[in-house]
C-alpha positions in Angstrom: 16.7 18.5 -39.6 18.3 18.0 -42.2 16.8 20.7 -45.0 15.1 24.0 -44.2 12.3 22.7 -46.3 11.4 18.8 -44.7 8.1 19.5 -43.6 7.0 21.6 -46.6 2.3 21.6 -46.5 1.5 18.2 -48.0 -2.1 18.5 -48.3 -2.8 21.7 -50.9 -2.9 24.8 -49.2 -5.6 25.5 -47.1 -7.3 22.0 -46.8 -7.5 20.4 -43.5 -6.9 17.3 -42.5 -9.3 14.7 -43.9 -11.1 17.1 -46.0 -10.7 17.3 -50.0 -9.7 20.5 -51.8 -13.1 22.8 -51.2 -13.8 25.0 -54.5 -11.4 27.1 -54.3 -13.4 31.5 -54.6 -13.5 31.2 -57.9 -16.3 28.7 -58.2 -18.1 31.7 -55.6 -18.3 34.5 -57.7 -15.5 36.8 -57.5 -14.6 37.2 -54.1 -14.1 40.2 -51.4 -11.0 41.0 -52.4 -11.1 41.1 -55.7 -14.1 43.4 -56.1 -11.9 45.9 -57.7 -9.7 44.4 -59.2 -10.7 41.8 -62.3 -7.8 42.1 -64.2 -4.1 41.2 -62.5 -2.6 44.4 -64.6 -4.5 46.9 -62.1 -4.0 45.1 -59.3 -0.3 46.1 -57.9 -2.4 49.7 -58.0 -4.6 48.2 -55.9 -3.6 49.2 -51.9 -2.5 45.3 -50.3 -3.2 44.9 -46.7 -1.1 42.4 -46.7 2.9 41.5 -48.3 3.2 39.1 -51.0 5.0 35.6 -50.0 8.7 35.0 -50.7 9.5 32.7 -52.7 10.2 28.9 -51.5 13.7 29.0 -52.9 14.8 32.4 -51.2 13.1 31.1 -48.3 15.5 27.9 -48.4 18.7 30.5 -49.1 17.6 32.4 -46.1 16.8 29.8 -43.5 20.1 28.8 -44.5 22.0 31.9 -44.1 20.5 32.9 -41.0 18.8 36.0 -42.3 15.4 34.7 -42.0 14.0 31.3 -39.1 11.3 29.5 -38.8 9.0 29.0 -35.7 5.9 27.9 -34.7 3.4 30.8 -34.1 1.4 31.6 -31.3 -0.9 34.1 -30.9 -2.0 35.1 -27.6 -6.0 34.2 -26.8 -6.3 37.7 -24.2 -4.6 39.8 -26.5 -5.1 38.5 -30.3 -3.1 41.3 -32.2 0.0 39.7 -30.3 1.7 36.4 -30.9 5.4 35.2 -30.6 7.4 32.3 -32.4 10.4 31.2 -30.1 13.5 31.2 -30.0 15.7 29.7 -31.5 18.4 30.2 -28.7 15.5 29.2 -26.0 15.7 33.3 -25.5 12.9 35.6 -25.0 10.3 35.1 -27.7 10.2 37.3 -30.6 7.8 39.6 -31.4 5.3 39.6 -33.7 3.1 42.9 -34.1 -0.8 42.6 -35.2 -2.5 41.5 -37.7 -0.1 42.0 -40.6 2.7 41.2 -39.5 1.2 37.9 -38.6 0.2 38.4 -42.6 -2.3 35.5 -42.2 -1.1 32.9 -40.7 -2.9 31.2 -38.2 -2.1 29.6 -33.8 -0.1 27.1 -34.3 1.0 27.4 -38.1 5.0 27.1 -38.8 5.8 30.1 -40.6 8.9 31.7 -41.3 10.3 35.6 -40.2 12.4 37.7 -41.3 13.9 40.0 -37.9 12.1 44.0 -38.4 14.7 46.8 -38.0 16.0 47.3 -34.7 14.1 50.6 -33.9 10.6 49.0 -34.5 11.0 46.2 -31.6 8.7 46.4 -29.1 10.2 48.1 -25.9 9.6 46.0 -22.7 9.5 48.9 -19.8 9.8 47.2 -16.4 8.3 49.8 -14.0 4.6 48.8 -16.3 3.3 46.3 -14.4 -0.1 46.0 -16.4 0.9 44.8 -19.2 3.0 41.3 -20.5 6.0 40.5 -22.0 5.2 36.5 -23.4 2.4 35.5 -25.4 -0.4 34.1 -23.3 1.2 30.2 -22.6 -1.0 27.1 -23.6 0.2 24.4 -20.6 3.0 22.4 -22.4 4.7 20.0 -19.9 4.7 17.1 -20.6 2.6 13.9 -18.5 6.0 12.4 -17.3 6.2 16.0 -15.6 2.5 16.0 -14.1 0.8 13.0 -14.2 -1.4 14.1 -16.9 -2.9 11.0 -18.3 -6.1 10.5 -16.4 -8.0 10.0 -19.3 -6.5 7.4 -20.7 -9.3 5.3 -20.2 -12.7 4.8 -21.8 -15.4 5.3 -20.1 -18.3 3.5 -19.4 -21.2 3.8 -21.3 -24.0 5.9 -18.7 -26.3 3.0 -18.5 -23.8 0.9 -16.4 -24.5 2.8 -13.5 -26.8 5.5 -11.9 -23.7 8.7 -12.1 -20.8 7.8 -14.0 -17.3 9.2 -12.5 -15.4 10.7 -15.3 -11.5 11.7 -14.7 -10.8 15.2 -16.3 -8.2 17.8 -16.9 -7.8 21.4 -16.5 -5.4 24.1 -16.6 -7.0 27.3 -17.4 -10.7 28.4 -17.7 -11.1 31.2 -19.5 -8.9 30.6 -22.5 -6.8 27.5 -23.8 -3.7 29.4 -22.2 -2.9 26.9 -18.8 0.6 28.8 -18.4 0.1 32.5 -19.3 -2.3 34.4 -17.0 0.2 34.5 -15.2 3.4 35.8 -17.0 3.3 39.8 -15.9 4.3 37.7 -12.3 7.3 37.7 -13.8 8.2 39.8 -16.1 7.2 43.6 -15.1 5.6 44.6 -18.2 5.9 46.0 -21.4 5.7 49.5 -23.1 4.8 49.0 -26.7 6.6 50.9 -29.8 4.2 50.6 -32.4 5.0 50.2 -35.5 2.2 52.7 -36.5 0.7 50.2 -38.6 -3.4 51.5 -39.2 -5.1 47.8 -37.8 -8.2 47.1 -38.3 -10.3 46.1 -34.9 -13.2 44.1 -35.2 -16.5 45.9 -35.6 -18.9 44.5 -33.3 -19.0 45.0 -29.1 -18.0 40.9 -28.7 -14.6 41.0 -29.4 -12.0 41.7 -26.4 -10.3 43.9 -27.9 -8.0 45.2 -25.1 -5.4 46.3 -27.6 -2.0 48.2 -25.1 -2.3 51.5 -25.7 0.2 51.9 -28.6 2.4 54.8 -28.3 4.6 55.5 -31.0 8.2 56.7 -29.3 10.1 58.6 -31.2 13.3 58.0 -28.7 16.0 56.5 -30.4 15.4 52.7 -29.0 19.4 52.1 -29.2 20.0 54.2 -26.9 17.6 51.9 -24.6 19.8 49.2 -22.4 20.0 45.6 -24.9 17.5 43.9 -22.3 14.9 46.2 -22.5 14.2 45.2 -26.7 12.3 42.2 -27.4 12.6 41.4 -31.3 10.2 42.1 -33.0 9.5 40.2 -36.5 6.9 39.4 -39.3 5.8 36.6 -41.6 7.8 36.3 -44.8 6.2 33.0 -45.5 4.0 29.6 -43.9 6.1 26.0 -44.0 2.9 24.1 -43.1 -0.4 25.2 -42.3 -0.7 23.2 -39.1 -4.4 25.1 -37.7 -7.2 23.3 -39.4 -8.3 26.1 -41.1 -11.9 25.0 -39.5 -14.0 27.5 -36.7 -17.0 27.7 -34.7 -19.1 31.1 -34.2 -22.0 32.7 -34.9 -23.0 34.5 -38.6 -24.2 37.9 -39.0 -25.5 40.4 -41.7 -22.8 42.8 -43.0 -22.9 46.7 -41.4 -24.0 48.0 -45.2 -26.7 47.3 -46.1 -26.3 48.7 -49.8 -22.6 47.2 -50.3 -22.8 45.0 -53.7 -20.8 42.4 -50.8 -24.3 42.5 -48.9 -26.1 40.2 -51.6 -23.3 38.0 -51.5 -21.6 37.2 -48.3 -22.8 37.5 -45.4 -20.0 37.6 -42.0 -19.2 34.0 -39.7 -17.4 35.7 -36.5 -15.3 33.4 -34.5 -15.8 32.4 -31.1 -11.9 31.8 -30.8 -10.1 36.0 -32.5 -7.2 34.6 -33.3 -8.9 33.4 -36.0 -10.1 36.7 -39.0 -13.4 37.2 -39.8 -14.5 34.8 -42.8 -17.0 36.1 -45.4 -18.9 33.0 -46.8 -21.7 33.3 -49.1 -25.2 33.8 -48.5 -26.1 30.7 -50.9 -24.2 28.6 -47.9 -26.3 29.9 -45.2 -29.4 28.9 -44.1 -32.1 30.0 -46.9 -34.1 32.5 -44.2 -30.4 33.5 -42.2 -31.2 37.1 -44.3 -34.7 37.2 -43.6 -34.5 36.4 -40.5 -30.9 36.7 -39.0 -31.9 37.3 -35.0 -33.2 33.5 -34.7 -30.0 32.2 -35.5 -28.2 35.0 -33.1 -27.3 31.4 -30.4 -26.4 29.0 -33.3 -23.2 27.3 -33.9 -21.5 27.0 -37.3 -18.4 25.2 -38.5 -16.7 28.0 -41.0 -13.6 26.4 -43.4 -11.4 29.1 -44.6 -11.0 28.6 -48.0 -8.6 32.0 -49.1 -7.3 35.0 -47.9 -6.0 37.6 -50.9 -3.7 40.4 -50.0 -6.1 43.2 -50.3 -9.0 42.1 -47.7 -8.5 42.0 -44.1 -10.8 38.4 -43.6 -10.6 35.7 -45.8 -13.1 33.8 -47.7 -14.5 30.6 -46.3 -17.3 28.0 -47.0 -19.6 27.0 -43.8 -19.4 23.5 -43.5 -22.3 22.8 -40.8 -24.8 24.0 -38.3 -24.0 22.3 -35.2 -27.5 23.2 -32.6 -27.4 26.0 -30.2 -24.0 27.5 -28.5 -23.4 26.6 -24.8 -24.6 22.2 -25.3 -22.4 20.1 -24.1 -22.7 18.1 -28.3 -22.5 21.7 -30.3 -19.5 22.5 -28.0 -17.9 19.3 -28.1 -17.8 18.8 -32.1 -17.0 22.3 -32.4 -13.9 21.9 -30.2 -12.7 18.4 -32.2 -13.6 19.9 -35.7 -11.7 22.7 -35.4 -8.7 20.7 -33.6 -8.6 18.8 -36.5 -9.6 15.4 -34.9 -11.3 12.8 -37.3 -13.9 12.1 -35.2 -15.9 10.1 -38.7 -17.3 6.7 -38.3 -13.9 4.2 -39.5 -13.9 3.3 -43.2 -15.3 -0.5 -44.5 -11.9 -0.7 -45.7 -10.6 -0.3 -42.2 -12.9 -2.3 -40.6 -12.4 -5.0 -43.3 -8.9 -5.0 -42.2 -10.5 -6.9 -38.3 -11.1 -10.1 -38.1 -13.7 -11.4 -39.6 -14.8 -14.2 -38.2 -15.8 -13.5 -34.8 -15.9 -15.2 -31.6 -11.9 -14.4 -32.9 -9.7 -17.4 -31.0 -5.4 -17.3 -30.9 -3.9 -19.5 -33.9 -2.2 -22.1 -32.8 0.8 -21.6 -34.2 1.1 -18.5 -32.5 1.0 -21.0 -29.3 4.9 -22.0 -30.9 6.5 -18.3 -31.5 5.2 -16.9 -27.6 6.4 -17.5 -24.0 2.8 -18.4 -22.4 2.3 -17.0 -19.4 -1.6 -17.7 -19.2 -0.4 -20.1 -15.9 0.8 -17.1 -14.5 -0.4 -15.1 -12.1 -1.2 -11.1 -14.2 -3.9 -8.8 -13.7 -4.7 -5.2 -14.5 -4.8 -1.6 -12.6 -6.8 1.8 -14.0 -9.4 3.8 -13.3 -12.4 2.1 -12.6 -14.2 3.1 -16.0 -12.1 2.3 -17.9 -12.7 -0.4 -21.3 -8.9 -0.3 -23.0 -6.7 -1.2 -21.2 -3.1 -1.7 -22.9 -0.8 -3.1 -19.0 -1.0 -5.7 -17.6 1.9 -6.2 -14.6 2.9 -10.1 -12.4 4.9 -10.6 -9.4 6.5 -13.8 -8.9 8.4 -14.1 -5.4 11.9 -15.7 -6.4 13.1 -18.6 -4.1 16.1 -16.7 -3.4 13.9 -13.6 -1.9 14.0 -12.1 -5.7 11.3 -11.0 -7.6 10.1 -11.5 -11.8 8.5 -8.6 -12.6 6.5 -7.8 -15.4 5.3 -5.9 -17.5 2.8 -7.3 -20.2 1.5 -4.8 -23.1 -1.2 -5.2 -25.7 0.2 -6.6 -28.5 -1.5 -3.9 -31.2 1.0 -4.2 -33.8 -0.2 -8.2 -34.7 -3.3 -6.5 -35.1 -2.4 -3.8 -37.4 -0.4 -5.0 -40.7 2.0 -2.5 -42.1 0.9 -0.1 -45.4 -2.7 -1.5 -44.2 -6.1 1.4 -44.6 -6.2 0.9 -40.7 -2.5 1.0 -40.2 -2.9 4.3 -42.0 -6.1 6.0 -40.0 -4.3 4.9 -36.9 -0.8 6.7 -38.1 -2.8 10.0 -39.1 -5.4 10.1 -36.2 -2.1 8.9 -34.0 -3.8 9.1 -31.0 -6.9 8.7 -29.2 -8.1 11.9 -27.9 -10.3 11.5 -24.6 -13.1 13.9 -24.0 -14.5 15.1 -20.5 -17.7 12.1 -21.2 -16.0 10.2 -24.3 -13.2 9.1 -26.0 -12.8 9.6 -30.1 -10.7 6.7 -30.5 -7.3 6.0 -32.1 -8.4 2.4 -33.4 -11.9 0.3 -34.5 -13.8 -0.9 -30.8 -13.4 -4.1 -31.7 -9.8 -3.7 -31.5 -9.5 -0.8 -28.2 -12.4 -2.5 -26.6 -12.3 -6.5 -27.2 -8.8 -7.9 -29.4 -6.0 -5.8 -27.8 -8.0 -4.4 -24.6 -6.5 -6.7 -21.7 -9.7 -8.5 -20.9 -9.8 -11.0 -17.4 -9.9 -14.4 -18.0 -9.6 -14.4 -21.9 -6.3 -15.5 -23.5 -4.9 -11.8 -25.3 -1.5 -11.8 -27.2 1.1 -9.4 -25.8 4.8 -8.5 -26.0 6.4 -8.5 -22.2 9.6 -6.9 -20.3 10.3 -9.2 -17.8 13.5 -8.5 -15.2 14.5 -9.9 -11.7 14.9 -7.3 -9.6 16.0 -7.2 -6.1 14.0 -5.9 -3.5 14.8 -3.0 -4.0 14.8 -2.9 -7.4 18.0 -3.3 -9.1 17.6 -5.0 -12.3 19.4 -8.4 -12.5 18.6 -9.4 -15.7 15.8 -8.5 -17.8 13.7 -10.3 -21.3 11.8 -8.8 -23.9 9.6 -11.3 -25.9 6.3 -12.4 -27.2 3.4 -14.1 -25.2 0.1 -14.7 -24.4 -1.9 -14.5 -21.1 -4.3 -14.8 -19.3 -5.5 -11.7 -17.4 -7.0 -13.7 -14.2 -8.9 -10.1 -12.5 -9.3 -6.6 -13.6 -8.2 -4.0 -10.6 -8.5 -0.6 -10.7 -6.7 1.7 -8.7 -9.5 2.1 -5.6 -8.9 -2.1 -4.9 -5.0 -1.6 -5.6 -5.3 0.9 -3.2 -7.3 -1.4 -0.9 -4.5 -4.0 -1.3 -2.0 -1.2 -0.4 -4.2 0.3 2.5 -4.5 -3.1 4.8 -1.4 -5.5 3.9 -2.6 -7.7 6.4 -6.3 -8.1 6.0 -8.6 -9.9 3.5 -10.1 -7.9 1.5 -14.3 -9.5 1.2 -14.9 -10.7 -1.8 -17.9 -8.6 -2.8 -15.2 -5.5 -2.1 -13.8 -6.7 -5.0 -14.0 -7.6 -8.8 -14.6 -11.4 -10.3 -10.9 -13.3 -9.6 -10.7 -16.1 -12.0 -10.9 -19.8 -10.4 -6.6 -20.2 -11.2 -5.9 -17.4 -9.2 -7.0 -16.7 -5.0 -7.6 -13.5 -3.8 -5.2 -13.6 -1.3 -2.6 -14.2 -4.6 -3.3 -11.0 -5.8 -3.5 -9.3 -2.8 0.6 -10.7 -2.1 1.6 -9.3 -5.6 0.2 -5.8 -5.1 1.9 -5.2 -1.9 5.2 -6.7 -3.6 5.1 -4.3 -6.9 3.8 -1.6 -4.3 7.2 -2.2 -1.9 9.3 -2.6 -5.2 7.5 0.5 -6.6 8.3 2.7 -3.9 12.1 1.4 -3.7 12.4 2.7 -7.6 10.6 5.9 -7.3 12.8 6.8 -4.2 15.9 5.7 -6.5 14.2 7.8 -9.1 13.6 11.4 -7.1 17.2 10.6 -5.5 19.0 10.8 -8.9 16.7 13.8 -10.6 14.0 13.4 -11.7 11.1 16.1 -11.6 7.6 16.3 -11.2 5.2 18.6 -10.8 1.6 17.8 -10.1 -1.3 20.7 -11.2 -4.6 20.4 -9.6 -7.1 18.3 -12.2 -10.6 18.1 -11.9 -12.9 15.0 -12.0 -16.3 15.4 -13.1 -19.5 13.4 -11.8 -22.0 12.9 -14.5 -25.3 12.9 -15.0 -26.4 10.2 -16.7 -29.7 10.4 -18.7 -28.5 14.0 -19.0 -24.8 14.0 -19.5 -25.2 17.1 -17.9 -22.1 17.2 -14.8 -23.5 17.4 -11.8 -20.4 17.9 -9.4 -16.8 18.3 -9.8 -14.0 17.1 -7.2 -9.8 17.8 -7.5 -8.6 14.1 -8.9 -6.1 12.4 -6.4 -3.0 10.6 -6.9 -2.6 7.4 -4.7 -0.2 5.1 -4.3 -1.8 2.3 -6.7 -1.1 4.8 -10.0 2.2 5.3 -8.2 2.8 2.3 -8.3 1.4 1.5 -12.5 3.2 4.7 -13.3 6.5 3.2 -12.1 7.1 0.2 -13.7 5.7 1.3 -17.0 8.2 4.0 -16.9 10.4 0.9 -16.0 9.6 -0.4 -19.0 9.7 2.7 -22.1 13.7 3.5 -20.7 14.3 -0.1 -21.2 13.0 -0.2 -24.6 14.1 2.8 -25.4 18.0 1.7 -24.8 17.2 -1.9 -26.3 15.9 -0.5 -29.7 18.6 2.6 -30.1 21.5 0.4 -29.2 20.1 -2.4 -32.2 19.0 0.7 -34.5 21.0 4.0 -33.8 19.7 5.6 -36.7 16.3 4.6 -36.7 15.1 4.1 -33.3 11.8 6.0 -32.4 12.3 8.0 -28.6 10.9 10.4 -26.9 13.3 13.8 -25.7 12.5 16.7 -23.5 14.2 19.3 -23.9 15.4 21.8 -20.7 12.8 24.7 -19.6 13.3 28.2 -22.1 16.1 29.7 -20.4 14.8 33.6 -20.9 11.3 32.5 -18.6 13.4 30.7 -16.2 15.5 33.3 -15.4 12.9 35.5 -14.8 10.8 33.1 -12.6 14.8 32.5 -10.9 14.4 37.0 -10.0 10.7 36.6 -8.9 11.4 34.1 -6.7 14.5 36.0 -5.1 12.5 38.5 -5.2 9.5 37.2 -2.9 12.2 35.5 -1.0 12.1 32.0 -1.1 14.3 29.4 -1.5 13.9 28.1 -4.9 17.1 26.4 -7.0 16.5 25.8 -10.8 20.2 24.6 -11.0 18.6 21.2 -12.0 15.7 19.3 -12.3 16.5 16.8 -9.1 17.0 20.4 -7.2 13.5 21.5 -8.5 12.3 18.9 -7.0 13.7 18.9 -3.9 12.6 22.9 -3.7 9.5 22.6 -4.6 9.2 19.2 -1.8 10.8 20.4 0.7 10.3 23.9 1.3 7.2 24.0 2.2 4.4 22.4 4.9 2.1 20.8 5.1 -0.8 22.8 6.9 -3.5 24.8 4.0 -1.5 28.2 3.5 1.7 26.2 2.6 0.0 23.4 0.3 -1.9 26.5 -1.5 1.0 28.2 -1.6 2.9 25.3 -3.6 0.4 24.6 -5.7 0.8 28.4 -7.0 4.9 28.2 -7.3 4.3 24.9 -9.4 1.5 26.8 -11.5 4.9 29.1 -12.4 7.4 26.9 -12.9 5.2 24.6 -15.6 5.4 28.0 -17.5 9.1 28.1 -18.5 8.5 24.1 -18.9 9.0 22.9 -22.8 6.8 19.3 -24.5 8.1 16.2 -24.1 8.4 14.9 -28.3 9.4 12.5 -30.5 11.8 11.9 -32.5 14.5 9.4 -34.8 18.1 9.3 -33.2 19.4 9.1 -36.5 18.4 12.9 -37.3 20.3 14.7 -33.9 23.7 14.5 -33.9 24.1 15.5 -30.6 22.8 12.6 -28.0 23.2 14.7 -25.2 19.5 16.0 -27.2 17.9 13.2 -26.4 17.9 13.3 -22.7 14.5 13.4 -20.6 14.7 16.5 -18.3 11.8 16.2 -15.2 12.9 12.1 -15.6 16.1 12.9 -16.4 17.2 10.2 -17.9 20.0 9.4 -21.5 17.1 7.7 -23.4 13.7 7.4 -23.8 10.4 6.6 -25.6 6.7 5.0 -25.0 5.8 1.9 -25.9 2.9 0.8 -22.7 0.2 2.4 -24.9 -0.4 1.1 -28.4 -4.3 1.1 -28.5 -4.2 4.4 -28.2 -0.7 5.8 -29.3 0.2 5.0 -32.9 3.7 6.6 -31.4 3.7 3.4 -30.0 2.9 0.8 -32.4 5.8 2.0 -33.8 8.3 1.8 -31.1 6.3 -2.3 -30.6 7.6 -3.4 -34.9 11.3 -1.6 -34.2 11.3 -3.7 -30.9 10.0 -6.7 -32.8 12.5 -6.3 -35.5 15.6 -5.7 -32.5 14.9 -9.5 -31.4 14.5 -10.4 -34.3 11.0 -11.8 -34.7 10.7 -9.4 -38.4 13.1 -7.9 -40.8 14.3 -3.9 -40.3 11.2 -1.1 -40.1 11.2 -0.3 -44.3 11.5 3.1 -42.8 14.6 6.1 -44.2 15.1 8.0 -40.3 13.3 11.0 -42.4 10.0 9.6 -43.1 10.7 7.8 -39.6 10.9 11.6 -37.9 7.8 13.1 -40.3 6.3 10.5 -38.2 7.5 11.5 -35.2 6.0 14.8 -36.5 3.1 14.3 -36.7 2.4 11.6 -33.6 3.8 15.4 -31.8 1.1 18.2 -33.1 -1.8 14.7 -32.6 -0.7 15.4 -29.2 -0.4 18.9 -28.7 -3.7 19.1 -30.2 -5.5 16.0 -28.6 -4.1 18.0 -25.3 -5.9 21.3 -26.1 -9.2 19.2 -26.9 -8.1 17.3 -23.2 -7.9 20.7 -21.5 -10.6 22.7 -23.9 -13.5 19.5 -23.1 -12.5 20.2 -19.5 -13.4 24.0 -19.5 -16.9 23.0 -21.4 -17.2 20.9 -18.6 -16.6 23.1 -16.1 -18.1 26.4 -16.9 -21.4 23.7 -17.5 -21.4 23.3 -14.3 -21.3 26.5 -13.1 -24.0 27.4 -14.7 -26.1 24.1 -14.1 -24.9 24.4 -9.8 -23.0 27.7 -9.3 -22.2 30.5 -8.0 -19.7 28.2 -6.6 -17.0 29.3 -3.8 -13.5 28.8 -2.6 -10.4 30.1 -1.1 -8.1 31.2 -4.4 -3.9 32.3 -3.7 -3.3 35.3 -5.7 -0.6 34.5 -7.9 0.1 37.8 -9.6 -0.7 41.4 -8.9 -1.3 44.6 -12.2 -2.4 47.6 -11.2 -6.7 46.9 -12.0 -7.0 43.7 -11.2 -5.1 40.1 -9.9 -5.2 36.7 -10.9 -5.9 33.7 -8.1 -5.9 30.5 -8.2 -9.1 27.9 -6.8 -7.9 25.8 -4.8 -10.5 24.1 -4.9 -11.5 23.8 -8.2 -7.9 24.6 -9.9 -8.9 26.7 -12.4 -7.1 29.9 -12.2 -9.3 33.6 -12.7 -8.1 36.9 -13.5 -9.8 39.2 -10.7 -11.2 42.8 -12.0 -11.1 46.0 -9.3 -14.1 47.1 -11.6 -15.9 44.7 -11.1 -15.9 44.7 -7.0 -18.1 46.9 -4.9 -15.2 48.8 -4.2 -14.4 53.0 -3.2 -11.0 52.7 -4.4 -7.8 51.1 -4.8 -4.7 51.9 -5.3 -1.2 50.1 -6.8 2.1 49.9 -5.5 5.7 48.5 -5.2 6.6 47.4 -2.2 10.1 46.8 -2.4 10.0 44.9 -5.0 6.9 43.6 -4.3 3.4 44.6 -6.0 0.3 45.4 -3.8 -3.4 46.2 -4.8 -5.1 48.0 -1.7 -8.5 47.5 -2.7 -11.3 50.1 -0.2 -14.4 48.8 -0.5 -17.8 50.6 0.0 -19.4 49.6 3.4 -22.6 48.0 3.7 -24.7 50.0 5.9 -22.9 54.2 6.2 -22.3 53.6 9.9 -19.4 50.9 9.1 -15.8 52.0 8.4 -14.8 51.0 5.1 -13.1 47.5 5.2 -9.4 47.8 3.4 -8.2 44.6 1.9 -4.3 44.3 0.4 -3.7 42.0 -2.0 -0.2 40.5 -2.4 1.3 37.6 -4.3 0.6 34.3 -2.3 -2.4 35.9 -0.6 -5.3 33.6 0.6 -8.8 35.5 -0.5 -12.4 34.4 -1.2 -13.7 33.8 -4.4 -17.1 33.6 -6.1 -17.4 31.9 -9.6 -20.5 33.1 -11.6 -22.2 32.2 -14.9 -21.9 35.8 -17.4 -24.8 35.9 -19.3 -23.0 35.3 -22.7 -22.9 31.6 -23.0 -20.3 29.3 -21.6 -18.2 31.9 -19.6 -18.3 32.6 -16.3 -16.3 35.6 -13.8 -14.0 35.4 -10.4 -14.8 38.1 -8.3 -13.8 38.0 -4.9 -15.6 38.4 -2.1 -16.3 40.9 0.5 -13.3 40.3 3.3 -14.7 39.9 6.7 -14.3 43.3 8.6 -10.6 42.4 9.6 -10.2 42.4 5.9 -7.5 39.5 5.5 -7.1 35.6 5.2 -4.0 34.9 6.0 -1.8 31.4 6.4 -3.3 31.6 10.3 -6.7 30.5 9.1 -5.8 26.8 9.2 -9.3 25.2 10.9 -10.9 24.7 8.0 -11.3 21.5 5.7 -7.8 21.3 3.5 -9.4 21.7 0.5 -6.1 21.9 -1.7 -4.4 19.1 -1.1 -5.7 17.0 -4.2 -2.5 15.3 -6.4 -3.3 14.4 -9.7 -3.7 11.7 -11.6 -2.6 8.2 -13.7 0.6 9.0 -15.2 1.7 5.2 -15.9 1.4 6.7 -19.2 4.3 8.6 -18.7 
């Protein structure tokens, strides 16, 4: 990026996305921090808790000179006093210890930090196995790597069928960190060197303050080997407040009834412990709150932070609204959306006025002269059965010479979204549709998503196509890009396509298929699917031979009760050949378009890069695999893929071990990012690590991703359909950054939505039993991957009926021996040894707090061990995840 300040905060500070600037604290009486210091001159005498931020000019200078470092702040959801920013050189993260050093920055903010003197750095001691060195990571794998896009389509309304099966993804349960729960597996431990700042913990018992026993070590840290120090820093400036500054939580009265503050303010306690406590004016609170605070004990509120003064340990905020009862799906969902800044409001009348008004809309006659007419071709869509926003269609025509004409046809969304219009602005701001378990928050109005743009069967649609001549082996002989008109002959679900692939020679009964237009027969569609499948298999084989990587993680799909909307059950989503077929052609189209727009506009192409894994975390994982005697080659994406696919057998134990290892390998992976080609000097940085290709972009999902709309405009300009985009490279980069931010937020929201539904399922249908595999062993607890549901949980020894437990290292491997209290006095106490990759039986059960659930270990049988020998039961953990047609 050319200038360190390239993304100074454009919104007024403290103003969340899409919200007008709220009244400052001066409008609501003296703020808590000011009560003792009315005039500025005495201000300096009052003890400040936080440092004043540096001046913007000094920050720019410091970043240029390298004395300051910028990065996105991550706060550990499990230990909220620990925060981190990535190291610019890809080494171990830079550590920020405590709320004071964080200096009022929130999770996700782009901050500038200054390194502390070396004697204040964190000391990492390898022998202490119960500490975690990096932040609990949130899951950062790009969907190209793991087929993360299940929820790419909208869902049927509940009354369409008795039980709607909804697919969703799931990475972590009791916090949103998909990676970090088992970080301790990789690096054995940390002993903290405290800067001895007295940090006020939370006063109430509801916050899980898991502060390490921080001792002030007086030893000279410089004498320690370099590896055992972690660079530590403090925040000196917030470049961009990316956190929405909104939180859901509960209202409480202040503890001190006699204080001045008690008469003016209530205390808002956020559910997310990474957000500070907030003073809210009583006049914002319900009228009877002071008289009857207990009536509101289970009411979820949304609060927005308005200010956070240097001399106040709590922020100042305004209550935005009351959501309803905690633990209920709709209030909790609205809370999740608000916290992550997702705009779920109705589209304004100005936006709706941009849509075609005279309905039903038909294609204007002049469009037929400008486009290739493919309406007579056999073209069809393949999507999840509940899909309503159909972005992409496929065609496959056999040629006389034995080759095939294969087409990928994508909804021509840019035709309906005029540049610079109100519709364009709102789509750019939303940047992506957000897929929840029970509904979709669309990027574009439903008229476009589900009708005008959606490639619904048997109606003429405007499309943008890539058409190749391919050999049966998938070798490209010719390539054509252009605007087209299609008429899809049928809407296949993945299940329909799968049944065609599985019965290549038998005709599928009409009643098992969706309606097909009379111009085409089911045999013709069936043959096209088989031909596409054969070519896709070749393309896929070639991609992996060329060094691509895929990390499939277990994903959950829910069955919902159509009357109550509550989850009735769930299963691991299976990723099958029909999903792979669509994925291969979407990847092919995205790569083709990337090369086309980059050739045409080397300075102005919107591309998607995937940086290689974080060096330090990768090294830790290499070390771990060596210790465990696992032959995993991390030298490249392809080598890793080969290790994961070839090392393991297909018995239940091997499959479970593969799941755990895949989960661990996903942790060092970085996010894939949109970027503008003109702003990265080194073409090596354009590469996509997981796909192992030099250029990649997103073209195939413009109904639900704004990046694809921009790419469509670039492709149209490259083909001479329109003038070049009037967008400077740095403006395009700002839009790319915004798309990255919203995509990340949407991914978190999707994970939290799945977590919410799973927690409700445990509460309604639990306790749930499953086999689990141990991922990490600590001295008082161990982490497991619950195989039936793909969730990770920590099991604590003190929650089990144990007589004793003992932790030791056997060689370098951690081992926990559990001695169970016998059920009757005659029996000997059963011993159970827990090591990494042990198979155990667990029970998931709801806790008394709303939507919290815990895992406990089932008492073992008298043998005390479940190991690879237990193979006769049905395998529950072999489900592969969902459709990545959207990579």
